[in-house]
LUMTI-317883 format. One record per residue: residue in three letters; y negated, x, z of N, C-alpha, C in turn. Coordinates in pm, whole numbers, padded with zeros to 5 digits, always signed. Layout:
N
ALAYXZYXZYXZ...
REM end
This chain:
271
UNK-00513-08516+05062-00538-08620+04953-00547-08560+04815UNK-00559-08653+04709-00540-08588+04572-00656-08612+04478UNK-00683-08509+04408-00812-08518+04311-00785-08644+04226UNK-00889-08694+04170-00878-08814+04085-00949-08754+03918UNK-00840-08738+03841-00896-08696+03700-00985-08832+03639UNK-01055-08776+03541-01139-08898+03510-01068-08973+03383UNK-00951-08949+03337-00881-09025+03250-00785-09123+03331UNK-00827-09256+03291-00741-09344+03352-00592-09351+03325UNK-00507-09371+03411-00353-09400+03402-00332-09533+03370UNK-00384-09633+03462-00371-09761+03459-00500-09828+03478UNK-00528-09949+03380-00658-10029+03423-00619-10168+03426UNK-00666-10241+03506-00654-10401+03527-00790-10430+03493UNK-00825-10502+03391-00948-10556+03333-00977-10694+03361UNK-01081-10732+03442-01083-10903+03466-00972-10971+03479UNK-00857-10906+03555-00725-10965+03580-00758-11086+03672UNK-00667-11203+03680-00666-11292+03744-00517-11303+03780UNK-00465-11323+03901-00321-11330+03950-00278-11468+03920UNK-00155-11482+03884-00080-11612+03888+00042-11613+04011UNK-00034-11712+04112+00048-11678+04247+00080-11822+04298UNK+00072-11926+04205+00144-12043+04238+00054-12108+04354UNK+00135-12150+04460+00057-12201+04574+00011-12111+04681UNK+00023-11985+04639-00053-11888+04740-00211-11902+04767UNK-00273-11945+04660-00404-11980+04661-00421-12120+04709UNK-00489-12133+04815-00498-12246+04888-00617-12362+04824UNK-00568-12488+04813-00655-12592+04788-00713-12572+04646UNK-00854-12590+04646-00931-12571+04525-00991-12441+04503UNK-00925-12336+04607-00976-12201+04584-00896-12133+04477UNK-01015-12098+04357-00965-12052+04238-00941-11897+04244UNK-00842-11857+04204-00832-11693+04211-00950-11629+04125UNK-01007-11522+04199-01106-11456+04135-01047-11333+04032UNK-01133-11294+03939-01087-11188+03846-01147-11069+03928UNK-01053-10953+03888-01092-10826+03943-01061-10715+03834UNK-01107-10584+03865-01098-10473+03795-01027-10371+03888UNK-00943-10309+03832-00890-10182+03899-00870-10058+03802UNK-00893-09944+03863-00863-09828+03762-00779-09712+03837UNK-00671-09688+03796-00580-09590+03856-00579-09455+03784UNK-00594-09349+03857-00599-09226+03768-00452-09162+03807UNK-00415-09068+03723-00279-08964+03737-00297-08912+03886UNK-00206-08883+03951-00167-08828+04075-00251-08914+04188UNK-00287-09020+04170-00342-09109+04271-00239-09169+04355UNK-00276-09199+04491-00167-09267+04589-00241-09404+04630UNK-00176-09501+04589-00233-09640+04634-00123-09729+04704UNK-00166-09775+04823-00093-09855+04898-00131-10008+04900UNK-00050-10096+04865-00077-10248+04878-00058-10306+04996UNK-00131-10376+05091-00113-10410+05231-00157-10560+05237UNK-00096-10636+05310-00148-10774+05329-00022-10867+05397UNK-00058-10956+05458+00032-11036+05542+00144-11075+05452UNK+00260-11123+05509+00362-11169+05424+00324-11296+05355UNK+00382-11286+05222+00335-11412+05124+00220-11410+05072UNK+00145-11286+05085-00013-11283+05058-00020-11265+04871UNK+00097-11200+04810+00093-11163+04679+00103-11036+04637UNK+00158-10960+04747+00171-10801+04730+00264-10756+04616UNK+00372-10829+04632+00474-10816+04500+00430-10874+04377UNK+00354-10968+04367+00309-11012+04267+00224-10903+04191UNK+00139-10854+04273+00032-10760+04227+00107-10631+04166UNK+00198-10596+04255+00293-10479+04213+00335-10494+04065UNK+00403-10617+04036+00484-10657+03913+00379-10659+03803UNK+00253-10702+03818+00150-10680+03727+00121-10543+03678UNK+00106-10462+03783+00076-10328+03759+00187-10243+03711UNK+00310-10321+03724+00429-10230+03643+00452-10296+03507UNK+00362-10390+03463+00368-10444+03331+00503-10527+03336UNK+00562-10566+03446+00669-10651+03449+00634-10816+03447UNK+00491-10822+03464+00457-10973+03466+00306-10969+03412UNK+00265-11060+03345+00156-11099+03276+00020-11169+03355UNK-00089-11136+03353-00197-11177+03412-00226-11330+03356UNK-00288-11401+03441-00322-11550+03360-00442-11546+03296UNK-00514-11425+03339-00637-11387+03243-00633-11236+03271UNK-00712-11181+03155-00762-11036+03149-00639-10976+03118UNK-00639-10833+03102-00563-10740+03035-00500-10617+03132UNK-00384-10562+03114-00351-10469+03184-00325-10352+03078UNK-00369-10231+03092-00377-10113+02986-00288-10005+03062UNK-00182-09948+03019-00112-09823+03076-00127-09738+02984UNK-00202-09626+03017-00215-09501+02930-00293-09554+02792UNK-00378-09646+02808-00462-09701+02701-00410-09793+02609UNK-00290-09845+02651-00209-09940+02550-00184-10077+02643UNK-00182-10164+02558-00154-10311+02620-00010-10306+02649UNK+00015-10422+02745+00170-10436+02771+00248-10481+02670UNK+00197-10549+02548+00272-10576+02456+00320-10469+02343UNK+00249-10360+02368+00254-10239+02273+00368-10139+02336UNK+00430-10176+02450+00511-10091+02504+00648-10144+02487UNK+00746-10079+02400+00888-10095+02398+00942-10064+02529UNK+01033-10149+02569+01095-10135+02684+01144-09993+02709UNK+01229-09933+02629+01293-09807+02631+01159-09701+02664UNK+01074-09721+02570+00969-09605+02589+00884-09634+02729UNK+00846-09751+02750+00795-09783+02891+00874-09691+03012UNK+00994-09729+03005+01093-09684+03096+01094-09522+03118UNK+01049-09451+03019+01035-09306+03018+00898-09278+03104UNK+00811-09373+03126+00671-09337+03180+00649-09395+03303UNK+00703-09496+03338+00716-09560+03468+00832-09601+03524UNK+00835-09592+03654+00969-09640+03716+00934-09730+03835UNK+01035-09816+03868+00991-09922+03954+01106-09930+04050UNK+01104-09952+04179+01209-09949+04294+01149-10090+04363UNK+01209-10211+04303+01177-10330+04369+01236-10344+04506UNK+01166-10455+04575+01220-10482+04721+01363-10488+04726UNK+01425-10568+04639+01566-10593+04645+01633-10545+04514UNK+01737-10453+04530+01792-10376+04404+01928-10420+04396UNK+01970-10497+04298+02113-10549+04274+02185-10484+04173UNK+02289-10420+04201+02383-10357+04093+02522-10404+04108UNK+02607-10396+04018+02755-10428+04030+02810-10349+04147UNK+02878-10448+04228+02903-10373+04367+03002-10242+04363UNK+03086-10243+04258+03180-10138+04232+03136-10022+04189UNK+03018-10007+04135+02961-09879+04083+02961-09757+04166UNK+02978-09650+04132+02964-09523+04212+02826-09498+04209UNK+02784-09432+04322+02644-09399+04336+02573-09312+04202UNK+02669-09240+04166+02600-09125+04074+02579-09209+03941UNK+02656-09298+03905+02636-09388+03796+02515-09478+03816UNK+02474-09517+03938+02360-09584+03969+02231-09498+03930UNK+02233-09373+03989+02124-09292+03983+02114-09256+03828UNK+02214-09257+03755+02194-09213+03620+02177-09328+03541UNK+02157-09452+03573+02091-09559+03523+01942-09530+03474UNK+01865-09461+03572+01730-09414+03534+01705-09349+03417UNK+01836-09299+03354+01812-09215+03234+01884-09256+03100UNK+01883-09401+03120+01967-09464+02995+01859-09478+02872UNK+01738-09454+02892+01642-09495+02796+01653-09363+02705UNK+01693-09248+02740+01705-09124+02642+01839-09131+02555UNK+01799-09100+02449+01907-09102+02352+01982-08971+02355UNK+01918-08849+02384+01982-08740+02411+01971-08684+02556UNK+02058-08654+02642+02018-08607+02780+02116-08525+02824UNK+02130-08387+02776+02213-08305+02807+02225-08247+02937UNK+02126-08265+03031+02124-08196+03163+02127-08328+03269UNK+02179-08453+03229+02168-08590+03299+02245-08555+03437UNK+02363-08458+03431+02447-08438+03547+02372-08368+03657UNK+02297-08245+03610+02198-08185+03703+02109-08259+03752UNK+02048-08333+03665+01920-08420+03742+01957-08520+03820UNK+02084-08577+03794+02121-08705+03883+02152-08635+04029UNK+02209-08515+04024+02248-08432+04150+02114-08384+04231UNK+02021-08350+04156+01891-08312+04204+01798-08417+04254UNK+01817-08514+04183+01734-08647+04238+01815-08692+04366UNK+01922-08693+04364+02002-08730+04490+01967-08644+04593UNK+01970-08522+04583+01933-08432+04692+01817-08456+04752UNK+01693-08481+04642+01567-08492+04708+01544-08615+04776UNK+01629-08721+04731+01613-08842+04823+01722-08864+04934UNK+01782-08752+04976+01875-08725+05084+02000-08815+05043UNK+02026-08827+04935+02150-08925+04910+02282-08842+04831UNK+02271-08690+04832+02364-08610+04768+02489-08630+04816UNK+02501-08654+04958+02620-08673+05010+02702-08806+04977UNK+02633-08906+04907+02666-09051+04871+02722-09051+04716UNK+02713-08949+04654+02754-08954+04524+02861-09002+04472UNK+02962-08983+04557+03101-09037+04501+03157-09154+04583UNK+03063-09224+04660+03068-09346+04735+03045-09471+04622UNK+03097-09573+04650+03089-09698+04589+02972-09772+04657UNK+02874-09857+04572+02761-09890+04639+02808-10005+04726UNK+02921-10073+04729+02950-10161+04809+02995-10118+04966UNK+02997-09989+04967+03029-09925+05101+02901-09890+05165UNK+02784-09901+05117+02653-09836+05162+02592-09926+05252UNK+02539-09860+05354+02441-09957+05429+02291-09958+05372UNK+02216-10048+05425+02092-10077+05374+02002-09967+05357UNK+01993-09861+05436+01922-09723+05435+01979-09639+05321UNK+02114-09649+05315+02162-09552+05222+02162-09624+05090UNK+02155-09728+05064+02130-09810+04912+01979-09785+04901UNK+01899-09791+04982+01736-09765+04924+01734-09620+04894UNK+01798-09526+04953+01788-09399+04910+01837-09361+04780UNK+01953-09435+04738+02016-09417+04621+01931-09481+04489UNK+01857-09586+04527+01775-09623+04431+01627-09550+04416UNK+01584-09490+04510+01475-09390+04516+01535-09281+04439UNK+01637-09232+04450+01694-09135+04359+01712-09161+04210UNK+01734-09294+04177+01724-09345+04051+01602-09330+04005UNK+01484-09364+04066+01358-09363+04035+01309-09202+04009UNK+01343-09116+04088+01334-08974+04052+01406-08920+03930UNK+01514-08966+03907+01577-08921+03782+01522-08989+03654UNK+01463-09085+03671+01395-09175+03560+01279-09082+03505UNK+01201-09031+03605+01071-08972+03576+01086-08822+03603UNK+01199-08767+03612+01250-08609+03639+01174-08529+03540UNK+01175-08550+03403+01111-08471+03310+00998-08526+03246UNK+00916-08609+03319+00803-08667+03249+00690-08624+03338UNK+00573-08617+03278+00436-08588+03351+00350-08703+03320UNK+00253-08711+03434+00134-08823+03436+00223-08960+03410UNK+00315-08989+03480+00379-09127+03497+00341-09208+03609UNK+00408-09318+03616+00357-09423+03737+00490-09444+03816UNK+00493-09441+03939+00581-09473+04019+00543-09602+04108UNK+00635-09700+04116+00587-09844+04176+00705-09862+04262UNK+00693-09876+04400+00794-09900+04515+00751-10024+04603UNK+00829-10105+04599+00809-10217+04700+00880-10200+04812UNK+00813-10177+04938+00870-10159+05066+00977-10076+05092UNK+00939-09944+05012+01058-09828+05007+01108-09784+05147UNK+01043-09814+05280+01097-09764+05389+01147-09858+05488UNK+01139-09975+05426+01185-10100+05527+01326-10081+05592UNK+01417-10010+05516+01548-10012+05567+01572-09882+05638UNK+01480-09790+05650+01496-09660+05682+01471-09635+05839UNK+01527-09533+05912+01479-09512+06037+01367-09443+06043UNK+01303-09401+06171+01185-09325+06175+01180-09203+06095UNK+01297-09126+06145+01298-08979+06083+01303-08973+05924UNK+01392-09062+05884+01414-09077+05727+01277-09119+05666UNK+01200-09231+05735+01075-09261+05671+00977-09137+05642UNK+00964-09047+05725+00880-08938+05714+00928-08841+05590UNK+01083-08819+05595+01125-08739+05506+01106-08807+05372UNK+01151-08920+05350+01123-08976+05218+00977-09002+05171UNK+00891-09003+05267+00741-09007+05220+00695-08865+05165UNK+00731-08773+05244+00728-08640+05197+00785-08610+05058UNK+00906-08638+05043+00966-08623+04917+00907-08698+04802UNK+00878-08818+04815+00813-08902+04713+00675-08821+04676UNK+00608-08787+04773+00480-08715+04772+00497-08592+04680UNK+00598-08494+04718+00643-08368+04639+00665-08391+04501UNK+00757-08482+04496+00806-08510+04355+00690-08560+04264UNK+00606-08651+04294+00503-08695+04230+00395-08588+04210UNK+00354-08498+04302+00260-08397+04294+00301-08292+04190UNK+00433-08259+04184+00475-08152+04097+00465-08215+03949UNK+00455-08334+03946+00454-08402+03802+00323-08473+03770UNK+00241-08476+03873+00106-08541+03868+00145-08701+03826UNK+00231-08758+03877+00279-08912+03877+00173-08981+03969UNK+00130-09090+03939+00063-09161+04051+00146-09260+04117UNK+00136-09278+04251+00230-09393+04317+00169-09507+04375UNK+00219-09613+04343+00178-09718+04402+00290-09818+04498UNK+00254-09829+04613+00372-09863+04717+00320-10009+04783UNK+00390-10114+04794+00375-10207+04895+00439-10151+05011UNK+00345-10188+05125+00386-10130+05245+00351-10230+05341UNK+00417-10236+05470+00384-10323+05589+00310-10226+05698UNK+00343-10104+05706+00312-10024+05810+00188-09958+05769UNK+00060-10005+05844-00074-09959+05793-00076-09805+05818UNK-00001-09761+05927-00005-09608+05959+00032-09525+05861UNK+00151-09561+05787+00220-09484+05662+00118-09494+05552UNK+00044-09602+05546-00065-09615+05423-00191-09523+05468UNK-00235-09521+05590-00348-09438+05636-00311-09281+05594UNK-00171-09237+05639-00158-09117+05641-00118-09052+05505UNK-00049-09130+05421+00003-09085+05295-00054-09126+05160UNK-00156-09218+05175-00211-09258+05046-00369-09255+05029UNK-00419-09258+04915-00568-09224+04908-00654-09373+04906UNK-00594-09485+04852-00669-09583+04849-00568-09705+04888UNK-00634-09794+04939-00564-09909+05003-00619-10036+04938UNK-00523-10114+04868-00540-10249+04814-00502-10342+04906UNK-00599-10438+04968-00567-10538+05043-00558-10673+04990UNK-00442-10742+05020-00436-10884+04937-00417-10959+05045UNK-00492-11088+05023-00498-11213+05125-00505-11321+05032UNK-00407-11410+05058-00404-11545+04996-00401-11548+04839UNK-00349-11441+04803-00332-11460+04651-00449-11376+04580UNK-00540-11327+04666-00664-11265+04612-00659-11115+04660UNK-00727-11030+04571-00770-10887+04591-00870-10880+04691UNK-00859-10871+04834-00957-10883+04940-01028-10756+04949UNK-00984-10635+04918-01062-10529+04937-00984-10405+04857UNK-01073-10308+04790-01009-10182+04744-01076-10062+04827UNK-01015-10001+04931-01097-09928+05019-01029-09800+05025UNK-01108-09668+05049-01039-09559+05086-00955-09549+05196UNK-00872-09466+05217-00771-09478+05319-00839-09384+05436UNK-00955-09443+05495-01015-09374+05588-01053-09484+05710UNK-01146-09432+05803-01159-09528+05911-01256-09659+05876UNK-01318-09639+05761-01381-09783+05712-01295-09892+05688UNK-01151-09864+05679-01075-09957+05646-01019-10048+05770UNK-01059-09988+05884-01002-10051+06022-01057-10195+06032UNK-01185-10215+06017-01258-10356+06025-01179-10444+05929UNK-01164-10394+05804-01086-10476+05706-00932-10523+05741UNK-00874-10444+05825-00755-10438+05852-00756-10569+05973UNK-00872-10583+06052-00892-10663+06163-00887-10798+06103UNK-00977-10801+06003-00992-10932+05944-00881-10968+05846UNK-00802-10885+05768-00700-10936+05712-00575-10971+05793UNK-00548-10916+05900-00433-10955+05997-00491-11033+06121UNK-00596-11067+06117-00646-11136+06243-00613-11068+06365UNK-00627-10955+06380-00601-10868+06502-00713-10787+06549UNK-00712-10749+06670-00822-10654+06723-00739-10511+06739UNK-00810-10425+06672-00709-10305+06660-00780-10177+06738UNK-00695-10078+06787-00748-09971+06842-00696-09873+06771UNK-00779-09742+06770-00737-09625+06693-00770-09506+06759UNK-00701-09405+06714-00706-09266+06765-00687-09163+06657UNK-00715-09019+06694-00699-08940+06581-00579-08828+06650UNK-00483-08799+06575-00379-08718+06628-00426-08567+06613UNK-00333-08469+06664-00396-08319+06663-00429-08288+06523UNK-00354-08339+06416-00397-08300+06282-00498-08388+06230UNK-00574-08465+06287-00675-08542+06247-00626-08677+06170UNK-00497-08710+06163-00466-08827+06111-00506-08951+06197UNK-00538-09036+06123-00581-09179+06211-00459-09277+06209UNK-00458-09323+06338-00337-09396+06393-00406-09508+06453UNK-00339-09644+06410-00410-09770+06479-00283-09844+06537UNK-00328-09939+06605-00228-09998+06687-00300-10150+06734UNK-00227-10251+06749-00291-10377+06805-00336-10349+06948UNK-00460-10410+06977-00510-10390+07110-00453-10466+07193UNK-00392-10405+07309-00276-10466+07383-00373-10582+07476UNK-00316-10697+07520-00384-10801+07587-00336-10804+07741UNK-00240-10707+07749-00164-10699+07889-00269-10647+07985UNK-00277-10690+08105-00350-10616+08210-00262-10509+08287UNK-00306-10434+08357-00236-10329+08449-00192-10411+08563UNK-00073-10372+08607-00014-10433+08704-00017-10346+08842UNK-00077-10401+08944-00107-10347+09085-00002-10280+09142
REM end
């Protein structure tokens, strides 16, 4: 886990989400506060349609709350020019669309466009691609890539964007969804190493609670358009998972003391 410096990187003060029909009936969305420090790792979890991506967009300063304020490095959303903001925070959305014919190296280089002078861009693009296990794709066109390859290219773009920045913010929406089991672990380690070296905070929307427990410090649980809980990534989160997903869970500890959970099986043994 990572230490929490006292200076806030991102603050959400008395924020209320705008989630349309996610909040049911007369249930008014509740205001909440969050404070994220440099180098923290936060995972956003919840059922499909609960509002996870909406919360991520709010924290990325890509959307405005219907109430309250979002401060990034002590500054309000409207005080950040787009080019300046892009040098301090990088976003990997759930669906990344680019012109189909673009070469991979050009897509990764898009992370650098906010810099007026960038003499080392070629080296940074290559190093970012290598870190994301996408360096063998640099000469390929985007319309020839698989879903997993495409995801790695856009993760490389995020790396390139914040390569020479410190105390930045990385926001990723389901970054592991299109990756096989081996690549999931490799990419999580690469993301952690990249952020640790630069003291970047990471906020990720995830569906796999075990990835969240293993690689993140805090868990933001979202349910029906509300922030349901803000809890440490420890065993105390298990009862909250059960309530959040309506499941009975069982858990165990691995040899390295990591917590692993799975739905409790209803199957009975066969004689």
